[in-house]
ROSE-4610 file (N, C-alpha, C; in Angstrom, 1 decimal, always signed):
// ROSE-4610
residu = [M/M/M/A/A/A/Q/Q/Q/G/G/G/A/A/A/S/S/S/C/C/C/S/S/S/I/I/I/W/W/W/L/L/L/S/S/S/Y/Y/Y/G/G/G/L/L/L/V/V/V/L/L/L/V/V/V/L/L/L/L/L/L/I/I/I/L/L/L/C/C/C/T/T/T/I/I/I/T/T/T/V/V/V/M/M/M/I/I/I/T/T/T/P/P/P/T/T/T/E/E/E/S/S/S/S/S/S/S/S/S/A/A/A/I/I/I/P/P/P/L/L/L/I/I/I/R/R/R/Q/Q/Q/R/R/R/T/T/T/D/D/D/A/A/A/N/N/N/T/T/T/T/T/T/N/N/N/G/G/G/S/S/S/R/R/R/F/F/F/V/V/V/F/F/F/P/P/P/S/S/S/D/D/D/L/L/L/E/E/E/P/P/P/R/R/R/I/I/I/D/D/D/R/R/R/T/T/T/E/E/E/C/C/C/T/T/T/P/P/P/D/D/D/Y/Y/Y/P/P/P/V/V/V/C/C/C/T/T/T/N/N/N/V/V/V/I/I/I/D/D/D/Y/Y/Y/P/P/P/H/H/H/D/D/D/L/L/L/I/I/I/N/N/N/D/D/D/I/I/I/V/V/V/G/G/G/R/R/R/Q/Q/Q/K/K/K/E/E/E/R/R/R/F/F/F/A/A/A/E/E/E/V/V/V/F/F/F/G/G/G/N/N/N/D/D/D/I/I/I/V/V/V/L/L/L/N/N/N/D/D/D/G/G/G/D/D/D/K/K/K/L/L/L/V/V/V/Q/Q/Q/R/R/R/F/F/F/D/D/D/V/V/V/D/D/D/E/E/E/N/N/N/G/G/G/N/N/N/S/S/S/F/F/F/E/E/E/F/F/F/I/I/I/C/C/C/E/E/E/S/S/S/R/R/R/E/E/E/R/R/R/L/L/L/I/I/I/H/H/H/P/P/P/R/R/R/S/S/S/G/G/G/F/F/F/N/N/N/T/T/T/D/D/D/N/N/N/R/R/R/T/T/T/I/I/I/M/M/M/I/I/I/I/I/I/N/N/N/T/T/T/K/K/K/E/E/E/Y/Y/Y/M/M/M/Q/Q/Q/G/G/G/V/V/V/R/R/R/I/I/I/E/E/E/T/T/T/C/C/C/S/S/S/S/S/S/Q/Q/Q/G/G/G/Q/Q/Q/P/P/P/C/C/C/V/V/V/K/K/K/L/L/L/N/N/N/P/P/P/L/L/L/F/F/F/G/G/G/K/K/K/T/T/T/E/E/E/C/C/C/R/R/R/Q/Q/Q/L/L/L/Y/Y/Y/H/H/H/Y/Y/Y/R/R/R/T/T/T/L/L/L/L/L/L/A/A/A/I/I/I/D/D/D/P/P/P/Q/Q/Q/T/T/T/N/N/N/Q/Q/Q/P/P/P/Y/Y/Y/K/K/K/E/E/E/K/K/K/F/F/F/K/K/K/L/L/L/P/P/P/S/S/S/C/C/C/C/C/C/K/K/K/C/C/C/V/V/V/I/I/I/I/I/I/T/T/T/L/L/L/D/D/D/G/G/G/S/S/S/S/S/S/Y/Y/Y/R/R/R/K/K/K/K/K/K/R/R/R/D/D/D/T/T/T/K/K/K/E/E/E/G/G/G/L/L/L]
num = [1/1/1/2/2/2/3/3/3/4/4/4/5/5/5/6/6/6/7/7/7/8/8/8/9/9/9/10/10/10/11/11/11/12/12/12/13/13/13/14/14/14/15/15/15/16/16/16/17/17/17/18/18/18/19/19/19/20/20/20/21/21/21/22/22/22/23/23/23/24/24/24/25/25/25/26/26/26/27/27/27/28/28/28/29/29/29/30/30/30/31/31/31/32/32/32/33/33/33/34/34/34/35/35/35/36/36/36/37/37/37/38/38/38/39/39/39/40/40/40/41/41/41/42/42/42/43/43/43/44/44/44/45/45/45/46/46/46/47/47/47/48/48/48/49/49/49/50/50/50/51/51/51/52/52/52/53/53/53/54/54/54/55/55/55/56/56/56/57/57/57/58/58/58/59/59/59/60/60/60/61/61/61/62/62/62/63/63/63/64/64/64/65/65/65/66/66/66/67/67/67/68/68/68/69/69/69/70/70/70/71/71/71/72/72/72/73/73/73/74/74/74/75/75/75/76/76/76/77/77/77/78/78/78/79/79/79/80/80/80/81/81/81/82/82/82/83/83/83/84/84/84/85/85/85/86/86/86/87/87/87/88/88/88/89/89/89/90/90/90/91/91/91/92/92/92/93/93/93/94/94/94/95/95/95/96/96/96/97/97/97/98/98/98/99/99/99/100/100/100/101/101/101/102/102/102/103/103/103/104/104/104/105/105/105/106/106/106/107/107/107/108/108/108/109/109/109/110/110/110/111/111/111/112/112/112/113/113/113/114/114/114/115/115/115/116/116/116/117/117/117/118/118/118/119/119/119/120/120/120/121/121/121/122/122/122/123/123/123/124/124/124/125/125/125/126/126/126/127/127/127/128/128/128/129/129/129/130/130/130/131/131/131/132/132/132/133/133/133/134/134/134/135/135/135/136/136/136/137/137/137/138/138/138/139/139/139/140/140/140/141/141/141/142/142/142/143/143/143/144/144/144/145/145/145/146/146/146/147/147/147/148/148/148/149/149/149/150/150/150/151/151/151/152/152/152/153/153/153/154/154/154/155/155/155/156/156/156/157/157/157/158/158/158/159/159/159/160/160/160/161/161/161/162/162/162/163/163/163/164/164/164/165/165/165/166/166/166/167/167/167/168/168/168/169/169/169/170/170/170/171/171/171/172/172/172/173/173/173/174/174/174/175/175/175/176/176/176/177/177/177/178/178/178/179/179/179/180/180/180/181/181/181/182/182/182/183/183/183/184/184/184/185/185/185/186/186/186/187/187/187/188/188/188/189/189/189/190/190/190/191/191/191/192/192/192/193/193/193/194/194/194/195/195/195/196/196/196/197/197/197/198/198/198/199/199/199/200/200/200/201/201/201/202/202/202/203/203/203/204/204/204/205/205/205/206/206/206/207/207/207/208/208/208/209/209/209/210/210/210/211/211/211/212/212/212/213/213/213/214/214/214/215/215/215/216/216/216/217/217/217/218/218/218/219/219/219/220/220/220/221/221/221/222/222/222/223/223/223/224/224/224/225/225/225/226/226/226/227/227/227/228/228/228/229/229/229/230/230/230/231/231/231/232/232/232/233/233/233/234/234/234/235/235/235/236/236/236/237/237/237/238/238/238/239/239/239/240/240/240]
x = [-24.2/-24.7/-24.7/-25.1/-25.0/-23.6/-22.7/-21.3/-20.8/-21.2/-20.8/-21.4/-22.7/-23.3/-22.6/-22.3/-21.6/-20.3/-19.5/-18.2/-18.4/-19.5/-19.7/-20.0/-20.8/-21.2/-20.0/-19.1/-17.9/-17.0/-16.9/-16.1/-16.5/-17.9/-18.4/-18.1/-18.3/-17.9/-16.5/-15.6/-14.2/-13.9/-14.5/-14.3/-14.7/-15.9/-16.4/-15.4/-14.9/-13.9/-12.7/-12.2/-11.0/-11.2/-12.4/-12.7/-12.8/-13.4/-13.5/-12.1/-11.2/-9.8/-9.1/-9.3/-8.6/-9.2/-10.5/-11.1/-10.5/-10.4/-9.9/-8.5/-7.7/-6.3/-6.2/-7.0/-7.0/-7.4/-8.4/-8.9/-7.8/-7.0/-6.0/-4.8/-4.5/-3.4/-3.7/-4.9/-5.3/-5.7/-5.0/-5.4/-6.6/-7.4/-8.5/-8.0/-8.8/-8.4/-8.0/-8.7/-8.4/-7.1/-6.9/-5.7/-4.4/-4.5/-3.3/-2.8/-3.7/-3.2/-2.3/-2.4/-1.6/-0.1/+0.3/+1.7/+2.2/+1.4/+1.8/+2.2/+1.4/+1.7/+3.0/+3.1/+4.2/+5.5/+5.5/+6.6/+7.1/+6.1/+6.5/+7.0/+6.5/+7.0/+8.4/+8.7/+10.0/+11.0/+10.6/+11.5/+11.8/+11.0/+11.2/+12.2/+12.6/+13.6/+15.0/+15.5/+16.8/+16.9/+17.8/+18.1/+19.6/+20.0/+21.4/+21.8/+22.8/+23.2/+22.6/+21.8/+21.2/+19.7/+19.3/+17.9/+17.2/+15.9/+15.1/+13.9/+13.6/+12.4/+11.4/+10.3/+9.3/+8.7/+8.1/+7.6/+6.4/+5.7/+4.5/+4.9/+6.2/+6.6/+7.6/+7.8/+8.6/+7.9/+8.7/+8.0/+7.5/+6.3/+5.7/+5.8/+6.2/+6.5/+5.3/+5.1/+4.0/+4.6/+4.3/+4.8/+4.4/+3.3/+2.9/+3.9/+4.8/+5.8/+7.2/+7.5/+8.8/+8.9/+9.5/+9.6/+11.0/+11.5/+12.8/+13.1/+12.0/+12.2/+12.4/+11.8/+12.0/+12.4/+13.7/+14.1/+14.4/+13.7/+13.9/+12.5/+12.4/+11.1/+11.1/+10.3/+10.2/+8.9/+7.9/+6.7/+6.7/+7.3/+7.4/+6.5/+5.5/+4.5/+5.1/+4.7/+5.2/+6.7/+7.3/+8.7/+9.1/+10.0/+10.3/+11.2/+10.7/+11.6/+12.3/+11.6/+12.2/+13.2/+12.9/+13.9/+15.1/+15.0/+16.2/+17.0/+16.3/+17.0/+17.8/+17.3/+18.0/+19.2/+19.0/+20.1/+21.3/+21.0/+22.0/+22.6/+21.7/+22.2/+23.3/+23.4/+24.4/+25.8/+25.8/+27.1/+27.1/+26.4/+26.3/+27.6/+28.6/+29.9/+30.6/+30.3/+31.0/+30.5/+29.2/+28.6/+28.2/+28.8/+28.3/+28.5/+29.5/+29.8/+28.8/+28.0/+27.1/+25.8/+25.5/+24.2/+24.3/+23.2/+23.1/+22.3/+22.3/+21.5/+22.4/+22.2/+22.8/+22.3/+23.1/+22.7/+22.0/+20.8/+20.0/+19.9/+20.4/+20.4/+19.0/+18.8/+17.6/+16.3/+16.2/+15.0/+14.5/+15.4/+15.2/+14.1/+13.6/+12.6/+11.2/+11.1/+9.9/+10.1/+11.3/+11.5/+11.6/+10.8/+10.9/+11.9/+13.1/+14.1/+13.8/+13.7/+13.6/+14.5/+14.6/+15.5/+16.4/+17.6/+18.6/+19.5/+20.4/+21.4/+22.7/+23.8/+25.1/+25.8/+27.0/+27.7/+28.0/+28.0/+28.2/+26.9/+25.8/+24.6/+23.9/+24.5/+23.9/+22.8/+21.6/+20.5/+20.6/+20.2/+20.1/+18.9/+18.6/+17.4/+17.8/+17.2/+17.4/+16.6/+17.2/+16.5/+15.6/+15.8/+15.0/+14.6/+13.4/+12.9/+13.2/+13.6/+13.9/+13.5/+13.5/+13.2/+14.2/+14.8/+15.9/+15.2/+15.4/+14.7/+15.7/+15.4/+16.0/+15.0/+15.4/+14.5/+15.2/+14.4/+15.0/+14.4/+15.1/+14.6/+14.7/+13.7/+13.7/+13.9/+13.9/+14.1/+14.6/+15.3/+15.8/+16.4/+16.7/+17.2/+18.8/+19.4/+20.9/+21.4/+22.7/+23.3/+22.8/+22.2/+21.7/+20.2/+19.7/+18.2/+17.3/+17.9/+17.1/+16.7/+15.5/+15.1/+15.7/+16.4/+17.1/+16.6/+16.4/+15.9/+17.0/+16.7/+17.7/+17.4/+18.4/+18.3/+17.9/+16.7/+16.3/+15.2/+15.6/+14.7/+14.9/+14.1/+14.3/+15.6/+16.0/+17.3/+18.5/+18.3/+19.4/+19.0/+19.3/+18.8/+19.9/+19.5/+20.3/+19.5/+19.7/+19.0/+19.8/+19.3/+20.1/+19.4/+20.2/+19.7/+19.5/+18.3/+18.0/+17.5/+17.6/+17.1/+16.3/+15.1/+14.2/+13.7/+13.4/+12.9/+11.4/+11.1/+9.7/+9.0/+9.8/+9.2/+9.9/+9.9/+10.5/+9.9/+10.7/+10.2/+9.7/+9.7/+9.2/+10.4/+10.1/+11.1/+11.9/+13.1/+13.9/+13.4/+13.4/+12.9/+13.7/+13.0/+13.6/+14.6/+14.9/+15.9/+15.3/+14.1/+13.5/+13.4/+13.1/+13.1/+14.5/+15.5/+16.9/+17.5/+17.2/+17.9/+17.0/+15.8/+14.9/+14.1/+14.8/+14.1/+15.0/+14.5/+15.2/+14.3/+14.9/+14.1/+14.8/+14.0/+14.5/+14.5/+15.6/+15.7/+16.3/+15.9/+16.3/+17.7/+18.6/+19.9/+20.0/+20.8/+20.9/+22.4/+22.7/+24.0/+23.8/+24.9/+24.8/+25.5/+24.8/+25.2/+25.2/+26.3/+26.4/+25.7/+24.8/+24.0/+24.1/+23.8/+23.7/+22.4/+22.5/+21.3/+21.3/+20.2/+20.1/+20.3/+21.4/+21.7/+20.5/+19.9/+18.8/+19.1/+20.4/+20.8/+21.1/+21.8/+22.2/+21.4/+20.6/+19.8/+20.8/+21.9/+22.9/+23.2/+23.6/+23.9/+25.1/+25.0/+26.1/+26.0/+27.0/+27.0/+26.7/+25.7/+25.2/+25.1/+25.3/+25.1/+23.7/+23.0/+21.7/+21.6/+20.6/+20.4/+19.5/+20.0/+19.3/+19.2/+18.1/+18.0/+19.0/+19.8/+20.9/+20.6/+20.1/+19.9/+19.0/+18.6/+17.8/+18.5/+18.8/+19.6/+18.8/+19.2/+18.6/+19.4/+18.8/+19.5/+19.0/+19.9/+19.5/+19.3/+18.2/+17.9/+18.4/+19.4/+19.9/+18.9/+18.8/+17.9/+18.5/+17.7/+18.2/+18.7/+19.3/+19.9/+19.0/+17.8/+16.9/+16.3/+16.0/+15.5/+16.6/+17.8/+18.9/+19.1/+19.2/+19.4/+18.3/+17.0/+15.9/+16.0/+16.5/+16.6/+17.7/+18.9/+20.0/+19.7/+19.0/+18.6/+17.7/+16.8/+15.9/+16.7/+17.7/+18.5/+19.3/+19.9/+20.7/+19.8/+18.6/+17.7/+17.3/+17.4/+17.1/+18.3]
y = [+62.9/+61.5/+60.6/+61.1/+60.3/+59.8/+60.7/+60.4/+59.3/+59.4/+58.4/+57.0/+57.0/+55.8/+55.1/+55.9/+55.4/+54.8/+55.4/+54.8/+53.5/+53.4/+52.2/+51.0/+51.4/+50.3/+49.8/+50.8/+50.4/+49.6/+49.9/+49.2/+47.8/+47.6/+46.2/+45.4/+46.1/+45.4/+45.0/+45.8/+45.5/+44.3/+44.3/+43.1/+41.8/+41.9/+40.7/+40.2/+41.2/+40.8/+40.2/+40.8/+40.2/+38.8/+38.5/+37.2/+36.2/+36.6/+35.8/+35.4/+36.4/+36.1/+35.2/+35.3/+34.4/+33.0/+32.9/+31.5/+30.9/+31.6/+31.1/+30.6/+31.4/+31.0/+29.7/+29.6/+28.4/+27.2/+27.3/+26.1/+25.7/+26.6/+26.3/+25.6/+26.0/+25.4/+24.1/+23.9/+22.7/+21.7/+20.5/+19.5/+18.7/+18.2/+17.3/+15.9/+15.1/+13.7/+13.0/+13.3/+12.6/+13.2/+14.5/+15.1/+14.7/+14.5/+14.2/+12.8/+11.9/+10.6/+10.5/+11.4/+11.4/+11.6/+12.7/+12.8/+11.7/+11.1/+10.1/+8.8/+8.5/+7.4/+7.7/+8.9/+9.3/+9.2/+9.6/+9.5/+8.0/+7.1/+5.7/+5.2/+5.6/+5.1/+5.6/+6.9/+7.4/+6.7/+6.4/+5.7/+4.3/+3.8/+2.4/+2.3/+3.5/+3.5/+3.6/+4.8/+4.9/+6.1/+6.0/+7.1/+7.3/+8.0/+8.1/+6.8/+6.1/+4.8/+3.7/+4.0/+3.1/+2.9/+1.6/+1.3/+1.2/+1.7/+1.7/+0.8/-0.1/-0.9/-0.3/+0.3/+0.8/-0.3/+0.0/-1.0/-1.8/-1.1/-1.7/-2.6/-2.6/-3.5/-4.6/-4.7/-5.7/-7.1/-8.1/-9.3/-10.0/-10.6/-11.4/-12.9/-13.7/-15.1/-16.0/-17.0/-18.0/-19.0/-18.8/-19.6/-21.0/-21.3/-22.7/-23.5/-22.8/-23.5/-23.4/-22.2/-21.9/-21.9/-22.9/-23.0/-23.4/-23.3/-23.8/-25.2/-26.1/-27.4/-27.5/-26.6/-26.5/-25.1/-24.8/-23.4/-22.7/-23.1/-22.4/-22.0/-20.7/-20.1/-19.8/-20.5/-20.2/-19.4/-19.5/-18.7/-17.4/-16.4/-15.1/-14.1/-13.7/-12.8/-11.4/-10.7/-9.3/-9.3/-10.3/-10.3/-9.3/-8.3/-7.2/-7.5/-8.3/-8.7/-7.6/-6.6/-5.5/-4.7/-4.5/-3.7/-4.5/-5.8/-6.7/-6.7/-6.8/-6.8/-5.5/-4.4/-3.1/-3.1/-3.6/-3.6/-4.5/-5.7/-6.6/-6.2/-5.6/-5.2/-4.1/-3.4/-2.3/-2.9/-4.2/-4.8/-6.3/-6.7/-8.1/-8.8/-8.0/-8.6/-9.1/-8.4/-8.8/-10.1/-10.5/-11.7/-12.7/-12.6/-13.4/-14.9/-15.3/-16.7/-17.4/-16.6/-17.3/-17.7/-17.3/-17.6/-18.8/-19.6/-20.9/-21.9/-23.1/-24.2/-25.4/-26.0/-27.2/-28.3/-29.4/-30.5/-31.5/-31.9/-33.0/-34.2/-35.3/-36.5/-37.2/-38.1/-39.0/-38.2/-37.0/-36.3/-36.1/-35.8/-35.8/-34.9/-33.9/-33.1/-33.8/-35.0/-35.8/-37.1/-37.6/-39.0/-39.1/-40.0/-40.3/-41.5/-41.4/-42.4/-43.5/-44.7/-45.9/-47.0/-47.2/-48.2/-47.5/-48.1/-47.6/-48.7/-48.4/-49.3/-48.6/-49.3/-48.7/-48.9/-48.4/-48.5/-49.9/-50.9/-52.3/-53.0/-52.4/-53.0/-53.6/-53.5/-54.0/-53.1/-53.7/-52.9/-52.8/-51.7/-51.5/-50.7/-50.8/-50.1/-49.1/-47.9/-46.9/-47.3/-47.1/-47.4/-46.3/-45.1/-43.9/-43.3/-43.2/-42.6/-41.1/-40.6/-39.1/-38.6/-37.3/-36.7/-35.6/-35.7/-34.7/-33.8/-32.5/-31.5/-30.3/-29.6/-28.3/-27.2/-26.3/-25.2/-23.8/-22.8/-21.4/-20.6/-20.7/-20.0/-18.5/-17.8/-16.3/-15.7/-16.6/-16.2/-17.4/-17.3/-18.4/-18.0/-19.0/-18.8/-18.8/-17.8/-17.8/-18.5/-18.3/-19.0/-18.4/-17.2/-16.6/-16.9/-17.8/-18.1/-16.9/-16.0/-14.8/-15.1/-14.6/-14.7/-13.6/-13.9/-12.9/-13.2/-12.1/-12.2/-12.6/-13.7/-14.3/-13.8/-13.5/-13.0/-14.2/-14.2/-15.3/-14.7/-14.2/-13.8/-14.5/-14.3/-14.9/-14.5/-13.3/-12.8/-13.3/-13.4/-13.8/-15.0/-16.2/-17.4/-18.1/-18.6/-19.4/-20.7/-21.7/-23.0/-23.9/-24.4/-25.2/-26.6/-27.6/-28.9/-29.2/-29.7/-30.1/-31.6/-32.2/-33.6/-33.6/-34.0/-34.0/-35.4/-35.6/-36.9/-37.1/-38.2/-38.5/-39.1/-39.6/-40.3/-39.8/-38.5/-37.9/-38.4/-38.9/-39.4/-40.8/-41.5/-42.8/-43.8/-45.1/-46.1/-46.3/-46.6/-47.0/-48.3/-48.4/-49.6/-50.8/-51.9/-53.2/-53.2/-52.1/-52.1/-52.0/-51.6/-51.4/-52.6/-53.8/-55.0/-55.4/-55.1/-55.5/-54.6/-53.3/-52.4/-51.8/-52.3/-51.8/-50.6/-49.5/-48.3/-47.5/-47.3/-46.4/-45.3/-44.3/-43.2/-42.5/-42.1/-41.3/-39.8/-39.2/-37.8/-36.9/-35.7/-34.7/-34.1/-34.1/-33.4/-32.1/-31.2/-29.9/-29.5/-28.6/-28.0/-26.5/-25.8/-24.4/-24.1/-23.3/-23.1/-21.5/-21.1/-19.6/-19.2/-18.2/-17.7/-16.2/-15.6/-14.1/-13.6/-12.7/-12.2/-10.7/-10.1/-8.6/-8.3/-7.5/-7.0/-6.2/-6.6/-5.9/-4.5/-4.2/-2.9/-1.9/-2.4/-1.5/-1.7/-2.8/-3.2/-3.4/-3.9/-4.2/-5.7/-6.2/-7.7/-8.0/-9.2/-9.7/-11.2/-11.9/-13.4/-13.8/-14.7/-15.1/-16.7/-17.3/-18.7/-19.0/-20.0/-20.3/-21.8/-22.1/-23.5/-24.2/-25.3/-26.1/-27.6/-28.2/-29.7/-30.4/-31.2/-31.8/-33.3/-34.1/-35.5/-36.1/-37.3/-38.0/-39.2/-39.3/-40.4/-41.2/-42.5/-43.3/-43.2/-43.0/-43.0/-44.1/-44.7/-45.7/-45.0/-45.1/-44.4/-45.3/-44.9/-45.7/-45.9/-47.1/-47.5/-47.0/-46.7/-46.4/-47.6/-47.5/-48.7/-49.8/-49.5/-50.5/-51.3/-50.5/-51.1/-52.0/-51.5/-52.2/-53.5/-53.5/-54.7/-55.7/-55.2/-56.1/-56.8/-56.1/-56.6/-57.6/-57.3/-58.2/-59.5/-59.3/-60.5/-61.4/-60.8/-61.6/-62.4/-61.8/-62.5/-63.6/-63.4/-64.4/-65.5/-65.2/-66.3/-67.2/-66.7/-67.6/-68.5]
z = [-7.7/-7.4/-8.6/-9.7/-10.9/-11.3/-11.1/-11.4/-10.4/-9.1/-8.1/-8.4/-8.8/-9.1/-10.3/-11.3/-12.5/-12.2/-11.3/-10.9/-10.2/-9.3/-8.6/-9.6/-10.6/-11.6/-12.4/-12.8/-13.5/-12.6/-11.4/-10.4/-10.3/-10.2/-10.1/-11.4/-12.6/-13.8/-13.8/-13.3/-13.3/-12.4/-11.2/-10.3/-10.9/-11.6/-12.3/-13.4/-14.1/-15.2/-14.6/-13.5/-12.9/-12.4/-11.8/-11.4/-12.5/-13.6/-14.8/-15.3/-15.4/-15.8/-14.9/-13.6/-12.7/-12.8/-13.0/-13.1/-14.4/-15.5/-16.7/-16.6/-15.9/-15.7/-14.9/-13.8/-13.0/-13.7/-14.6/-15.4/-16.3/-16.9/-17.9/-17.2/-15.9/-15.2/-14.6/-14.0/-13.4/-14.4/-14.5/-15.5/-15.0/-15.9/-15.5/-15.4/-14.9/-14.7/-15.9/-17.1/-18.3/-18.9/-18.8/-19.4/-18.6/-17.3/-16.5/-16.8/-17.3/-17.6/-18.7/-19.7/-20.9/-20.6/-19.9/-19.6/-18.7/-17.8/-17.0/-17.8/-18.8/-19.6/-20.5/-20.9/-21.7/-20.9/-19.7/-18.8/-18.7/-18.5/-18.3/-19.6/-20.7/-22.0/-22.3/-21.9/-22.1/-21.2/-20.0/-19.1/-19.5/-20.4/-20.8/-21.9/-22.5/-23.6/-23.0/-22.8/-22.2/-21.3/-20.4/-19.5/-19.6/-20.6/-21.0/-21.6/-21.0/-21.4/-20.6/-19.7/-18.7/-19.0/-19.2/-19.5/-18.1/-18.1/-16.9/-17.1/-16.2/-16.3/-15.4/-15.9/-15.0/-14.2/-13.0/-12.1/-12.8/-13.6/-14.2/-15.4/-15.8/-16.9/-16.4/-15.1/-14.6/-14.9/-15.4/-15.7/-14.5/-14.7/-13.7/-14.0/-13.1/-13.3/-12.9/-13.8/-13.5/-12.5/-11.2/-10.1/-10.1/-10.9/-11.0/-11.8/-12.6/-13.3/-12.7/-12.1/-11.7/-10.1/-9.5/-8.1/-7.7/-6.5/-6.1/-6.5/-6.6/-7.0/-8.5/-9.2/-10.7/-11.0/-10.8/-10.7/-12.0/-13.1/-14.4/-14.8/-15.2/-15.6/-17.1/-17.9/-19.3/-19.6/-18.7/-18.9/-18.0/-18.6/-17.9/-18.5/-17.8/-18.3/-18.4/-19.5/-19.8/-20.0/-20.5/-20.7/-21.8/-21.4/-22.3/-23.5/-24.5/-25.6/-26.3/-26.7/-27.5/-26.7/-25.4/-24.6/-24.4/-24.2/-24.0/-25.3/-26.4/-27.7/-27.9/-27.5/-27.5/-26.6/-25.4/-24.5/-25.0/-25.4/-25.9/-27.2/-28.1/-29.4/-29.3/-28.3/-28.1/-27.9/-27.4/-27.1/-27.4/-28.5/-28.9/-29.2/-29.7/-30.0/-28.8/-27.7/-26.4/-25.9/-26.2/-25.6/-26.7/-27.9/-29.0/-28.7/-27.9/-27.7/-26.8/-26.1/-25.1/-25.8/-27.0/-27.6/-28.4/-28.4/-29.1/-28.3/-28.8/-28.1/-27.8/-26.6/-26.3/-27.2/-27.3/-28.1/-27.2/-27.6/-26.9/-27.8/-27.4/-28.2/-28.1/-29.1/-29.2/-29.0/-29.6/-29.6/-28.1/-27.3/-25.8/-25.4/-26.2/-25.8/-25.7/-26.4/-26.3/-25.7/-25.5/-25.1/-23.6/-23.0/-21.6/-21.5/-20.9/-21.0/-20.0/-20.5/-19.6/-20.0/-21.4/-21.9/-22.9/-23.1/-24.0/-24.4/-25.4/-26.0/-26.0/-25.5/-25.6/-26.9/-27.0/-28.3/-28.8/-27.9/-28.2/-28.5/-28.5/-28.8/-27.6/-26.4/-25.2/-24.7/-24.4/-23.9/-22.4/-21.9/-20.4/-20.0/-18.7/-18.2/-17.1/-17.2/-16.2/-14.9/-13.8/-12.6/-12.1/-12.7/-12.5/-13.8/-14.1/-15.4/-15.3/-16.5/-16.5/-17.9/-18.0/-19.3/-19.6/-20.8/-21.2/-22.2/-21.9/-22.7/-23.0/-24.1/-24.4/-24.0/-23.2/-22.8/-23.0/-23.0/-23.1/-21.9/-20.8/-19.6/-19.7/-19.1/-19.1/-17.7/-16.7/-15.3/-14.6/-13.5/-12.8/-11.4/-10.6/-9.3/-9.4/-8.8/-8.8/-7.5/-7.2/-6.1/-4.8/-4.8/-3.6/-3.5/-4.4/-4.4/-4.7/-5.5/-6.0/-7.4/-7.8/-9.2/-10.0/-11.1/-12.0/-13.4/-14.1/-15.5/-16.4/-17.2/-18.1/-19.6/-20.3/-21.7/-22.6/-23.2/-24.1/-25.0/-26.1/-27.1/-28.4/-29.4/-30.7/-31.3/-31.1/-31.7/-30.8/-29.5/-28.7/-27.8/-28.3/-27.6/-26.8/-25.6/-24.8/-24.5/-25.3/-25.1/-24.2/-23.1/-22.2/-22.0/-21.9/-21.7/-20.2/-19.9/-18.5/-18.5/-17.4/-17.3/-15.9/-16.0/-14.8/-14.6/-13.3/-12.9/-13.4/-14.0/-14.3/-13.1/-12.2/-11.0/-9.7/-9.6/-8.4/-7.1/-6.2/-4.9/-4.9/-6.1/-6.2/-6.0/-5.6/-5.5/-6.8/-6.7/-7.9/-8.5/-9.8/-10.5/-10.0/-9.5/-9.2/-8.1/-7.5/-6.4/-5.0/-4.9/-3.6/-2.7/-3.2/-2.4/-1.9/-2.7/-2.3/-1.2/-1.3/-0.4/+0.7/+0.9/+1.9/+1.4/+1.2/+0.7/-0.3/-1.4/-2.4/-2.9/-3.5/-4.0/-5.1/-6.1/-7.2/-6.8/-7.0/-6.6/-7.7/-7.7/-8.7/-8.2/-9.1/-8.8/-9.7/-9.2/-9.8/-10.0/-10.9/-11.1/-11.4/-11.4/-11.7/-13.0/-13.8/-15.2/-15.4/-16.0/-16.3/-17.5/-17.3/-18.4/-18.4/-19.6/-19.7/-19.1/-18.2/-17.5/-17.5/-17.0/-16.8/-15.4/-15.1/-13.7/-13.2/-12.0/-11.5/-11.0/-10.8/-10.3/-11.5/-12.5/-13.6/-14.9/-14.9/-16.1/-17.3/-17.1/-18.1/-18.2/-19.3/-19.4/-18.5/-17.9/-17.1/-17.0/-16.6/-16.5/-15.1/-14.9/-13.6/-13.6/-12.5/-12.3/-11.9/-12.6/-12.3/-12.0/-11.1/-10.7/-11.8/-12.3/-13.3/-13.0/-13.3/-13.1/-14.0/-13.4/-14.3/-14.5/-13.6/-13.8/-12.7/-12.9/-11.9/-11.4/-10.1/-9.6/-8.5/-8.4/-7.4/-6.1/-5.0/-3.7/-2.8/-2.0/-1.0/+0.3/+0.9/+2.2/+3.3/+4.1/+5.1/+6.3/+6.7/+7.8/+9.1/+10.1/+11.4/+12.1/+13.2/+13.9/+14.2/+14.7/+15.1/+13.9/+12.8/+11.6/+11.0/+11.0/+10.4/+11.2/+12.5/+13.3/+13.1/+13.0/+12.8/+11.4/+10.4/+9.1/+9.1/+9.8/+9.8/+10.6/+11.7/+12.5/+11.7/+10.9/+10.1/+9.1/+8.5/+7.5/+8.1/+9.3/+10.0/+10.5/+10.9/+11.3/+10.2/+8.9/+7.8/+7.6]
């Protein structure tokens, strides 16, 4: 009897020991909430460097655009939140000789970054007045709308600058100066053109040349009157 009781006691101790070992192994394998966050952050950081020869932009590092500044009506975005300067420098630095000719600044005359153009003088000294006020500026866009109306990241860092000249209407949608009484209805309107800039391909994350929509000038347009309005205006003039 004593020997049987002793075996039972040792068997119980053995089971307890096995359970303790299993619990210890389980705790070591299963990460806590705080410890699991560390490898997750490390994985995102590693993905932000290179993946072979291809750079990867993690979703949480994709630049966010201030839409109060960048819209289809003003399709150049200079205020891009979380713009990955260092990563873009690394990407371009690997092949900077290939794209060296694209970097630099356009020339803007008459301190155009600050001047609102209204009056000017030609080469003969004759003064003239613009019928639509405009502003000429040098900007460094970091995102813009391409020909498909998609926003694409533009390369623009301190090391690799692409300064472009734009001209925007100061009186968009307003009547042209001194012309409205003569032509019935006139309006100042913003015109655009497409300019090739070096950008980051959203598929390969590599530099490539893309066409972007930029404000080019402000022009006065004469709005054609419909038939009834035109006849009424013509009859009024003939009656005089």
